[in-house]
Jmol script that loads the backbone (N, CA, C; Angstrom):
load data "model"
ATOM      1  N   MET A   1      77.619 142.517  70.641  1.00  0.00           N
ATOM      2  CA  MET A   1      78.753 143.242  70.239  1.00  0.00           C
ATOM      3  C   MET A   1      78.571 144.565  70.038  1.00  0.00           C
ATOM      4  N   GLY A   2      79.297 145.665  70.570  1.00  0.00           N
ATOM      5  CA  GLY A   2      79.056 147.140  70.505  1.00  0.00           C
ATOM      6  C   GLY A   2      80.179 147.623  69.028  1.00  0.00           C
ATOM      7  N   PHE A   3      80.260 148.563  68.666  1.00  0.00           N
ATOM      8  CA  PHE A   3      80.772 148.756  67.462  1.00  0.00           C
ATOM      9  C   PHE A   3      82.429 148.619  67.925  1.00  0.00           C
ATOM     10  N   PHE A   4      82.721 148.958  69.047  1.00  0.00           N
ATOM     11  CA  PHE A   4      84.217 149.118  69.456  1.00  0.00           C
ATOM     12  C   PHE A   4      84.472 147.926  70.149  1.00  0.00           C
ATOM     13  N   ASP A   5      83.848 146.958  70.334  1.00  0.00           N
ATOM     14  CA  ASP A   5      83.841 145.693  70.729  1.00  0.00           C
ATOM     15  C   ASP A   5      85.218 144.990  69.771  1.00  0.00           C
ATOM     16  N   MET A   6      84.436 144.967  68.420  1.00  0.00           N
ATOM     17  CA  MET A   6      85.115 144.376  67.338  1.00  0.00           C
ATOM     18  C   MET A   6      86.637 144.441  67.374  1.00  0.00           C
ATOM     19  N   PHE A   7      87.049 145.679  67.626  1.00  0.00           N
ATOM     20  CA  PHE A   7      88.399 146.087  67.878  1.00  0.00           C
ATOM     21  C   PHE A   7      89.263 145.746  68.745  1.00  0.00           C
ATOM     22  N   LYS A   8      88.567 145.081  70.074  1.00  0.00           N
ATOM     23  CA  LYS A   8      89.291 144.456  71.474  1.00  0.00           C
ATOM     24  C   LYS A   8      90.271 143.195  70.980  1.00  0.00           C
ATOM     25  N   THR A   9      89.841 142.638  69.999  1.00  0.00           N
ATOM     26  CA  THR A   9      90.911 141.715  69.896  1.00  0.00           C
ATOM     27  C   THR A   9      92.325 141.935  69.478  1.00  0.00           C
ATOM     28  N   ASN A  10      92.195 143.017  68.649  1.00  0.00           N
ATOM     29  CA  ASN A  10      93.624 143.401  68.400  1.00  0.00           C
ATOM     30  C   ASN A  10      94.367 144.112  69.364  1.00  0.00           C
ATOM     31  N   THR A  11      93.792 144.392  70.697  1.00  0.00           N
ATOM     32  CA  THR A  11      94.690 145.271  71.849  1.00  0.00           C
ATOM     33  C   THR A  11      95.553 144.208  72.452  1.00  0.00           C
ATOM     34  N   VAL A  12      96.465 144.768  73.049  1.00  0.00           N
ATOM     35  CA  VAL A  12      96.795 143.856  74.147  1.00  0.00           C
ATOM     36  C   VAL A  12      97.327 145.108  75.486  1.00  0.00           C
ATOM     37  N   SER A  13      97.829 144.696  76.479  1.00  0.00           N
ATOM     38  CA  SER A  13      97.911 145.407  77.746  1.00  0.00           C
ATOM     39  C   SER A  13      98.698 146.263  77.403  1.00  0.00           C
ATOM     40  N   THR A  14      98.962 147.459  77.963  1.00  0.00           N
ATOM     41  CA  THR A  14      99.837 148.303  77.860  1.00  0.00           C
ATOM     42  C   THR A  14     101.313 147.891  78.127  1.00  0.00           C
ATOM     43  N   GLU A  15     101.462 147.188  79.332  1.00  0.00           N
ATOM     44  CA  GLU A  15     102.365 146.328  79.407  1.00  0.00           C
ATOM     45  C   GLU A  15     103.173 145.365  78.535  1.00  0.00           C
ATOM     46  N   GLU A  16     102.177 144.970  77.827  1.00  0.00           N
ATOM     47  CA  GLU A  16     102.382 143.817  76.866  1.00  0.00           C
ATOM     48  C   GLU A  16     103.211 144.502  75.755  1.00  0.00           C
ATOM     49  N   LEU A  17     102.351 145.517  75.320  1.00  0.00           N
ATOM     50  CA  LEU A  17     102.711 146.636  74.466  1.00  0.00           C
ATOM     51  C   LEU A  17     104.296 147.281  74.783  1.00  0.00           C
ATOM     52  N   SER A  18     104.412 147.569  75.811  1.00  0.00           N
ATOM     53  CA  SER A  18     105.697 148.382  76.260  1.00  0.00           C
ATOM     54  C   SER A  18     106.916 147.098  76.201  1.00  0.00           C
ATOM     55  N   ASN A  19     106.833 146.462  76.543  1.00  0.00           N
ATOM     56  CA  ASN A  19     107.714 145.131  76.287  1.00  0.00           C
ATOM     57  C   ASN A  19     107.991 144.873  74.918  1.00  0.00           C
ATOM     58  N   LEU A  20     106.948 144.697  74.018  1.00  0.00           N
ATOM     59  CA  LEU A  20     107.040 144.565  72.253  1.00  0.00           C
ATOM     60  C   LEU A  20     107.984 145.851  72.133  1.00  0.00           C
ATOM     61  N   VAL A  21     107.825 147.025  72.107  1.00  0.00           N
ATOM     62  CA  VAL A  21     108.072 148.245  71.773  1.00  0.00           C
ATOM     63  C   VAL A  21     109.776 148.156  72.474  1.00  0.00           C
ATOM     64  N   ASN A  22     110.078 148.192  73.396  1.00  0.00           N
ATOM     65  CA  ASN A  22     111.390 148.037  74.137  1.00  0.00           C
ATOM     66  C   ASN A  22     112.107 147.225  74.005  1.00  0.00           C
ATOM     67  N   ASN A  23     111.430 145.720  73.445  1.00  0.00           N
ATOM     68  CA  ASN A  23     112.702 144.830  73.237  1.00  0.00           C
ATOM     69  C   ASN A  23     112.834 144.140  71.906  1.00  0.00           C
ATOM     70  N   GLY A  24     112.711 145.384  70.731  1.00  0.00           N
ATOM     71  CA  GLY A  24     113.348 145.159  69.481  1.00  0.00           C
ATOM     72  C   GLY A  24     112.199 144.943  68.463  1.00  0.00           C
ATOM     73  N   ALA A  25     111.036 144.837  68.872  1.00  0.00           N
ATOM     74  CA  ALA A  25     109.840 144.790  67.937  1.00  0.00           C
ATOM     75  C   ALA A  25     110.079 145.379  66.679  1.00  0.00           C
ATOM     76  N   PHE A  26     109.613 145.091  65.379  1.00  0.00           N
ATOM     77  CA  PHE A  26     109.898 145.797  64.416  1.00  0.00           C
ATOM     78  C   PHE A  26     108.930 146.723  64.324  1.00  0.00           C
ATOM     79  N   LEU A  27     108.725 148.158  64.100  1.00  0.00           N
ATOM     80  CA  LEU A  27     107.877 149.047  64.678  1.00  0.00           C
ATOM     81  C   LEU A  27     107.564 149.781  63.229  1.00  0.00           C
ATOM     82  N   VAL A  28     106.117 149.531  62.705  1.00  0.00           N
ATOM     83  CA  VAL A  28     105.910 150.062  61.439  1.00  0.00           C
ATOM     84  C   VAL A  28     104.869 151.275  61.460  1.00  0.00           C
ATOM     85  N   ASP A  29     104.813 152.569  60.999  1.00  0.00           N
ATOM     86  CA  ASP A  29     103.861 153.312  60.990  1.00  0.00           C
ATOM     87  C   ASP A  29     103.291 153.227  59.494  1.00  0.00           C
ATOM     88  N   VAL A  30     101.994 152.688  59.734  1.00  0.00           N
ATOM     89  CA  VAL A  30     101.225 152.732  58.345  1.00  0.00           C
ATOM     90  C   VAL A  30     100.465 154.196  57.934  1.00  0.00           C
ATOM     91  N   ARG A  31     100.734 155.031  58.441  1.00  0.00           N
ATOM     92  CA  ARG A  31     100.293 156.310  57.930  1.00  0.00           C
ATOM     93  C   ARG A  31     101.070 156.921  56.755  1.00  0.00           C
ATOM     94  N   SER A  32     100.645 158.012  56.264  1.00  0.00           N
ATOM     95  CA  SER A  32     101.485 158.685  54.825  1.00  0.00           C
ATOM     96  C   SER A  32     102.541 159.013  55.224  1.00  0.00           C
ATOM     97  N   PRO A  33     103.264 159.262  53.965  1.00  0.00           N
ATOM     98  CA  PRO A  33     104.558 159.843  54.017  1.00  0.00           C
ATOM     99  C   PRO A  33     104.599 161.201  54.651  1.00  0.00           C
ATOM    100  N   GLY A  34     103.581 161.820  54.297  1.00  0.00           N
ATOM    101  CA  GLY A  34     103.442 163.310  55.150  1.00  0.00           C
ATOM    102  C   GLY A  34     103.267 163.178  56.626  1.00  0.00           C
ATOM    103  N   GLU A  35     102.125 162.584  56.927  1.00  0.00           N
ATOM    104  CA  GLU A  35     102.085 162.384  58.283  1.00  0.00           C
ATOM    105  C   GLU A  35     103.072 161.773  58.996  1.00  0.00           C
ATOM    106  N   PHE A  36     103.786 160.712  58.754  1.00  0.00           N
ATOM    107  CA  PHE A  36     105.096 160.214  59.225  1.00  0.00           C
ATOM    108  C   PHE A  36     106.092 161.427  59.535  1.00  0.00           C
ATOM    109  N   ALA A  37     106.259 162.041  58.471  1.00  0.00           N
ATOM    110  CA  ALA A  37     107.539 163.237  58.343  1.00  0.00           C
ATOM    111  C   ALA A  37     106.869 164.239  59.717  1.00  0.00           C
ATOM    112  N   GLY A  38     105.647 164.550  60.127  1.00  0.00           N
ATOM    113  CA  GLY A  38     105.125 165.065  61.200  1.00  0.00           C
ATOM    114  C   GLY A  38     105.812 164.881  62.363  1.00  0.00           C
ATOM    115  N   GLY A  39     106.489 163.097  62.454  1.00  0.00           N
ATOM    116  CA  GLY A  39     106.634 162.742  63.725  1.00  0.00           C
ATOM    117  C   GLY A  39     106.239 161.364  63.806  1.00  0.00           C
ATOM    118  N   SER A  40     106.830 160.342  64.549  1.00  0.00           N
ATOM    119  CA  SER A  40     106.636 159.163  64.828  1.00  0.00           C
ATOM    120  C   SER A  40     107.423 158.435  65.909  1.00  0.00           C
ATOM    121  N   ALA A  41     107.319 157.155  65.999  1.00  0.00           N
ATOM    122  CA  ALA A  41     107.993 156.497  67.301  1.00  0.00           C
ATOM    123  C   ALA A  41     109.395 156.345  66.890  1.00  0.00           C
ATOM    124  N   LYS A  42     110.240 156.473  67.598  1.00  0.00           N
ATOM    125  CA  LYS A  42     111.864 156.547  67.506  1.00  0.00           C
ATOM    126  C   LYS A  42     111.939 155.091  66.811  1.00  0.00           C
ATOM    127  N   GLY A  43     112.720 155.205  65.558  1.00  0.00           N
ATOM    128  CA  GLY A  43     113.287 153.753  65.287  1.00  0.00           C
ATOM    129  C   GLY A  43     111.979 152.968  64.025  1.00  0.00           C
ATOM    130  N   ALA A  44     110.941 153.801  64.097  1.00  0.00           N
ATOM    131  CA  ALA A  44     109.773 153.356  63.175  1.00  0.00           C
ATOM    132  C   ALA A  44     110.412 153.102  61.667  1.00  0.00           C
ATOM    133  N   VAL A  45     109.585 152.494  60.888  1.00  0.00           N
ATOM    134  CA  VAL A  45     109.582 152.163  59.240  1.00  0.00           C
ATOM    135  C   VAL A  45     108.269 152.987  59.006  1.00  0.00           C
ATOM    136  N   ASN A  46     108.251 153.608  57.964  1.00  0.00           N
ATOM    137  CA  ASN A  46     107.017 154.072  57.277  1.00  0.00           C
ATOM    138  C   ASN A  46     106.364 153.087  56.319  1.00  0.00           C
ATOM    139  N   ILE A  47     105.889 152.292  56.192  1.00  0.00           N
ATOM    140  CA  ILE A  47     105.090 151.670  55.044  1.00  0.00           C
ATOM    141  C   ILE A  47     103.527 151.694  55.169  1.00  0.00           C
ATOM    142  N   PRO A  48     102.932 153.104  54.163  1.00  0.00           N
ATOM    143  CA  PRO A  48     101.946 153.362  54.310  1.00  0.00           C
ATOM    144  C   PRO A  48     100.673 152.134  54.202  1.00  0.00           C
ATOM    145  N   LEU A  49      99.543 152.110  54.552  1.00  0.00           N
ATOM    146  CA  LEU A  49      98.860 151.381  54.588  1.00  0.00           C
ATOM    147  C   LEU A  49      98.475 150.586  53.092  1.00  0.00           C
ATOM    148  N   ASP A  50      98.472 151.517  52.288  1.00  0.00           N
ATOM    149  CA  ASP A  50      98.061 151.290  50.933  1.00  0.00           C
ATOM    150  C   ASP A  50      99.526 150.465  49.924  1.00  0.00           C
ATOM    151  N   GLN A  51     100.708 150.141  50.793  1.00  0.00           N
ATOM    152  CA  GLN A  51     101.785 149.888  50.234  1.00  0.00           C
ATOM    153  C   GLN A  51     102.010 148.296  51.277  1.00  0.00           C
ATOM    154  N   VAL A  52     101.398 147.928  52.232  1.00  0.00           N
ATOM    155  CA  VAL A  52     101.512 146.714  53.356  1.00  0.00           C
ATOM    156  C   VAL A  52     101.921 145.482  52.164  1.00  0.00           C
ATOM    157  N   THR A  53     100.808 145.337  51.347  1.00  0.00           N
ATOM    158  CA  THR A  53     100.912 143.940  50.224  1.00  0.00           C
ATOM    159  C   THR A  53     102.037 144.127  49.501  1.00  0.00           C
ATOM    160  N   GLN A  54     102.177 145.157  49.071  1.00  0.00           N
ATOM    161  CA  GLN A  54     103.503 145.187  47.954  1.00  0.00           C
ATOM    162  C   GLN A  54     104.968 144.889  48.573  1.00  0.00           C
ATOM    163  N   GLN A  55     104.819 145.523  50.013  1.00  0.00           N
ATOM    164  CA  GLN A  55     106.421 145.422  50.884  1.00  0.00           C
ATOM    165  C   GLN A  55     106.330 144.129  51.850  1.00  0.00           C
ATOM    166  N   LEU A  56     105.525 143.076  51.387  1.00  0.00           N
ATOM    167  CA  LEU A  56     105.664 141.976  52.595  1.00  0.00           C
ATOM    168  C   LEU A  56     106.963 141.284  52.815  1.00  0.00           C
ATOM    169  N   ALA A  57     107.760 141.365  52.107  1.00  0.00           N
ATOM    170  CA  ALA A  57     109.293 140.759  52.149  1.00  0.00           C
ATOM    171  C   ALA A  57     109.685 141.528  53.471  1.00  0.00           C
ATOM    172  N   LYS A  58     109.296 143.016  53.684  1.00  0.00           N
ATOM    173  CA  LYS A  58     109.970 143.540  54.937  1.00  0.00           C
ATOM    174  C   LYS A  58     109.480 143.181  56.330  1.00  0.00           C
ATOM    175  N   PHE A  59     108.333 142.422  56.274  1.00  0.00           N
ATOM    176  CA  PHE A  59     107.801 141.727  57.359  1.00  0.00           C
ATOM    177  C   PHE A  59     108.126 140.446  57.828  1.00  0.00           C
ATOM    178  N   LYS A  60     108.629 139.815  56.625  1.00  0.00           N
ATOM    179  CA  LYS A  60     109.003 138.339  56.657  1.00  0.00           C
ATOM    180  C   LYS A  60     110.209 138.223  57.962  1.00  0.00           C
ATOM    181  N   ASN A  61     110.150 137.086  58.557  1.00  0.00           N
ATOM    182  CA  ASN A  61     111.154 136.642  59.495  1.00  0.00           C
ATOM    183  C   ASN A  61     111.585 137.586  60.746  1.00  0.00           C
ATOM    184  N   LYS A  62     110.461 138.509  60.994  1.00  0.00           N
ATOM    185  CA  LYS A  62     110.585 139.501  62.334  1.00  0.00           C
ATOM    186  C   LYS A  62     110.097 138.640  63.341  1.00  0.00           C
ATOM    187  N   GLU A  63     110.654 139.048  64.454  1.00  0.00           N
ATOM    188  CA  GLU A  63     110.352 137.934  65.670  1.00  0.00           C
ATOM    189  C   GLU A  63     108.732 138.575  66.135  1.00  0.00           C
ATOM    190  N   HIS A  64     108.777 140.005  66.246  1.00  0.00           N
ATOM    191  CA  HIS A  64     107.577 140.829  66.867  1.00  0.00           C
ATOM    192  C   HIS A  64     107.445 141.976  65.640  1.00  0.00           C
ATOM    193  N   ILE A  65     106.108 142.274  65.585  1.00  0.00           N
ATOM    194  CA  ILE A  65     106.249 143.443  64.516  1.00  0.00           C
ATOM    195  C   ILE A  65     104.751 143.973  65.415  1.00  0.00           C
ATOM    196  N   VAL A  66     105.057 145.505  65.747  1.00  0.00           N
ATOM    197  CA  VAL A  66     103.733 146.416  65.862  1.00  0.00           C
ATOM    198  C   VAL A  66     103.695 147.438  64.790  1.00  0.00           C
ATOM    199  N   VAL A  67     102.218 147.581  64.351  1.00  0.00           N
ATOM    200  CA  VAL A  67     101.961 148.471  63.360  1.00  0.00           C
ATOM    201  C   VAL A  67     101.097 149.296  64.378  1.00  0.00           C
ATOM    202  N   PHE A  68     101.202 150.760  63.650  1.00  0.00           N
ATOM    203  CA  PHE A  68     100.354 151.906  64.320  1.00  0.00           C
ATOM    204  C   PHE A  68      99.943 152.795  63.580  1.00  0.00           C
ATOM    205  N   CYS A  69      98.975 153.894  63.693  1.00  0.00           N
ATOM    206  CA  CYS A  69      99.082 154.910  62.933  1.00  0.00           C
ATOM    207  C   CYS A  69      98.483 156.140  63.662  1.00  0.00           C
ATOM    208  N   ARG A  70      97.543 157.052  63.034  1.00  0.00           N
ATOM    209  CA  ARG A  70      97.016 158.100  63.722  1.00  0.00           C
ATOM    210  C   ARG A  70      96.072 157.696  64.899  1.00  0.00           C
ATOM    211  N   SER A  71      94.968 156.941  64.716  1.00  0.00           N
ATOM    212  CA  SER A  71      93.713 156.235  65.465  1.00  0.00           C
ATOM    213  C   SER A  71      93.694 155.006  65.799  1.00  0.00           C
ATOM    214  N   GLY A  72      94.506 154.019  65.147  1.00  0.00           N
ATOM    215  CA  GLY A  72      94.408 152.615  65.721  1.00  0.00           C
ATOM    216  C   GLY A  72      93.683 151.958  64.312  1.00  0.00           C
ATOM    217  N   ASN A  73      92.768 152.674  63.480  1.00  0.00           N
ATOM    218  CA  ASN A  73      92.002 151.893  62.881  1.00  0.00           C
ATOM    219  C   ASN A  73      92.786 151.734  61.194  1.00  0.00           C
ATOM    220  N   ARG A  74      94.072 152.350  60.488  1.00  0.00           N
ATOM    221  CA  ARG A  74      94.755 151.867  59.806  1.00  0.00           C
ATOM    222  C   ARG A  74      95.569 150.717  60.067  1.00  0.00           C
ATOM    223  N   SER A  75      96.076 150.717  61.215  1.00  0.00           N
ATOM    224  CA  SER A  75      97.115 149.690  61.894  1.00  0.00           C
ATOM    225  C   SER A  75      96.104 148.406  62.022  1.00  0.00           C
ATOM    226  N   GLY A  76      94.976 148.474  62.455  1.00  0.00           N
ATOM    227  CA  GLY A  76      93.838 147.308  62.290  1.00  0.00           C
ATOM    228  C   GLY A  76      93.878 146.871  61.235  1.00  0.00           C
ATOM    229  N   GLN A  77      93.766 147.442  59.991  1.00  0.00           N
ATOM    230  CA  GLN A  77      93.396 147.098  58.702  1.00  0.00           C
ATOM    231  C   GLN A  77      94.954 146.308  58.478  1.00  0.00           C
ATOM    232  N   ALA A  78      96.260 146.749  58.613  1.00  0.00           N
ATOM    233  CA  ALA A  78      97.069 146.139  58.109  1.00  0.00           C
ATOM    234  C   ALA A  78      97.529 145.157  59.139  1.00  0.00           C
ATOM    235  N   LYS A  79      97.294 144.969  60.445  1.00  0.00           N
ATOM    236  CA  LYS A  79      97.499 143.719  60.830  1.00  0.00           C
ATOM    237  C   LYS A  79      96.768 142.767  60.408  1.00  0.00           C
ATOM    238  N   SER A  80      95.391 142.816  59.880  1.00  0.00           N
ATOM    239  CA  SER A  80      94.227 141.918  59.031  1.00  0.00           C
ATOM    240  C   SER A  80      94.884 141.403  57.840  1.00  0.00           C
ATOM    241  N   ILE A  81      95.775 142.430  57.073  1.00  0.00           N
ATOM    242  CA  ILE A  81      96.184 142.413  55.591  1.00  0.00           C
ATOM    243  C   ILE A  81      97.366 141.286  55.914  1.00  0.00           C
ATOM    244  N   LEU A  82      98.207 141.317  57.099  1.00  0.00           N
ATOM    245  CA  LEU A  82      99.481 140.812  57.154  1.00  0.00           C
ATOM    246  C   LEU A  82      98.925 139.275  57.652  1.00  0.00           C
ATOM    247  N   GLU A  83      98.114 139.365  58.727  1.00  0.00           N
ATOM    248  CA  GLU A  83      97.726 138.006  58.998  1.00  0.00           C
ATOM    249  C   GLU A  83      96.973 137.011  58.112  1.00  0.00           C
ATOM    250  N   ASN A  84      96.478 137.816  57.173  1.00  0.00           N
ATOM    251  CA  ASN A  84      95.765 137.113  55.878  1.00  0.00           C
ATOM    252  C   ASN A  84      96.857 136.617  54.996  1.00  0.00           C
ATOM    253  N   GLN A  85      98.071 137.102  55.151  1.00  0.00           N
ATOM    254  CA  GLN A  85      99.154 136.941  54.077  1.00  0.00           C
ATOM    255  C   GLN A  85     100.241 135.769  55.137  1.00  0.00           C
ATOM    256  N   GLY A  86      99.683 135.181  56.193  1.00  0.00           N
ATOM    257  CA  GLY A  86     100.673 134.332  57.014  1.00  0.00           C
ATOM    258  C   GLY A  86     101.108 134.828  58.001  1.00  0.00           C
ATOM    259  N   ILE A  87     101.344 135.918  58.407  1.00  0.00           N
ATOM    260  CA  ILE A  87     102.150 136.390  59.198  1.00  0.00           C
ATOM    261  C   ILE A  87     101.668 137.091  60.429  1.00  0.00           C
ATOM    262  N   GLU A  88     101.685 136.143  61.560  1.00  0.00           N
ATOM    263  CA  GLU A  88     100.820 135.735  62.523  1.00  0.00           C
ATOM    264  C   GLU A  88     101.441 136.862  64.016  1.00  0.00           C
ATOM    265  N   ASN A  89     102.861 137.001  63.765  1.00  0.00           N
ATOM    266  CA  ASN A  89     103.076 137.730  65.266  1.00  0.00           C
ATOM    267  C   ASN A  89     103.037 139.488  64.984  1.00  0.00           C
ATOM    268  N   VAL A  90     101.655 139.873  64.539  1.00  0.00           N
ATOM    269  CA  VAL A  90     101.756 141.193  64.472  1.00  0.00           C
ATOM    270  C   VAL A  90     100.526 141.754  65.535  1.00  0.00           C
ATOM    271  N   THR A  91     101.087 142.989  66.157  1.00  0.00           N
ATOM    272  CA  THR A  91     100.369 143.389  67.128  1.00  0.00           C
ATOM    273  C   THR A  91     100.018 144.812  66.830  1.00  0.00           C
ATOM    274  N   ASN A  92      98.627 145.547  66.719  1.00  0.00           N
ATOM    275  CA  ASN A  92      98.519 146.708  66.396  1.00  0.00           C
ATOM    276  C   ASN A  92      98.657 147.318  67.751  1.00  0.00           C
ATOM    277  N   GLY A  93      99.270 148.515  67.523  1.00  0.00           N
ATOM    278  CA  GLY A  93      99.980 149.031  68.646  1.00  0.00           C
ATOM    279  C   GLY A  93      99.057 150.295  68.816  1.00  0.00           C
ATOM    280  N   GLY A  94      97.816 150.474  67.971  1.00  0.00           N
ATOM    281  CA  GLY A  94      97.227 151.602  68.064  1.00  0.00           C
ATOM    282  C   GLY A  94      97.850 152.795  67.574  1.00  0.00           C
ATOM    283  N   THR A  95      97.963 153.895  68.465  1.00  0.00           N
ATOM    284  CA  THR A  95      98.173 155.237  67.748  1.00  0.00           C
ATOM    285  C   THR A  95      99.688 155.614  67.991  1.00  0.00           C
ATOM    286  N   TRP A  96     100.440 156.053  66.867  1.00  0.00           N
ATOM    287  CA  TRP A  96     102.073 156.618  66.993  1.00  0.00           C
ATOM    288  C   TRP A  96     102.404 156.967  68.668  1.00  0.00           C
ATOM    289  N   ASP A  97     101.371 158.167  68.609  1.00  0.00           N
ATOM    290  CA  ASP A  97     101.889 158.667  70.021  1.00  0.00           C
ATOM    291  C   ASP A  97     101.647 157.561  71.018  1.00  0.00           C
ATOM    292  N   THR A  98     100.871 156.646  70.956  1.00  0.00           N
ATOM    293  CA  THR A  98     100.844 155.808  72.238  1.00  0.00           C
ATOM    294  C   THR A  98     102.317 154.672  72.374  1.00  0.00           C
ATOM    295  N   VAL A  99     102.793 154.664  71.112  1.00  0.00           N
ATOM    296  CA  VAL A  99     103.926 153.664  70.868  1.00  0.00           C
ATOM    297  C   VAL A  99     104.930 154.601  71.168  1.00  0.00           C
ATOM    298  N   ALA A 100     105.267 155.723  70.707  1.00  0.00           N
ATOM    299  CA  ALA A 100     106.177 156.595  71.224  1.00  0.00           C
ATOM    300  C   ALA A 100     106.410 157.098  72.582  1.00  0.00           C
ATOM    301  N   GLY A 101     105.256 157.268  73.123  1.00  0.00           N
ATOM    302  CA  GLY A 101     105.349 157.258  74.878  1.00  0.00           C
ATOM    303  C   GLY A 101     105.633 156.250  75.531  1.00  0.00           C
ATOM    304  N   LEU A 102     105.550 154.934  75.201  1.00  0.00           N
ATOM    305  CA  LEU A 102     106.138 153.877  75.639  1.00  0.00           C
ATOM    306  C   LEU A 102     107.653 153.713  75.757  1.00  0.00           C
ATOM    307  N   GLN A 103     108.078 154.629  74.874  1.00  0.00           N
ATOM    308  CA  GLN A 103     109.470 153.975  74.442  1.00  0.00           C
ATOM    309  C   GLN A 103     110.367 154.305  75.462  1.00  0.00           C
ATOM    310  N   LYS A 104     111.408 153.551  75.960  1.00  0.00           N
ATOM    311  CA  LYS A 104     112.198 154.243  77.282  1.00  0.00           C
ATOM    312  C   LYS A 104     113.735 154.814  76.795  1.00  0.00           C
TER     313      LYS A 104
END
end "model"
wireframe off; spacefill off
backbone 0.3
color backbone group
């Protein structure tokens, strides 16, 4: 298994991601507030990676959750944290510009 292969389990097809993004998924940008202020996906909320555990209540009872960041690394970590807390409906959307670019 190559280095990048370990991240493949977190990915979905562009079509699947587009369906989630455009059909009411809870969009969460896990970058810092400063990064978020520079632009993000429409309708996204900013919950920085280091705040995810303290803000678990915001993720509860959401049908679909898409987490994203600058490169896909922090969102991968956020997905793992949420799954370890029993929240299973999480998709790593990768980068914020990918998610924003899929919005209709």
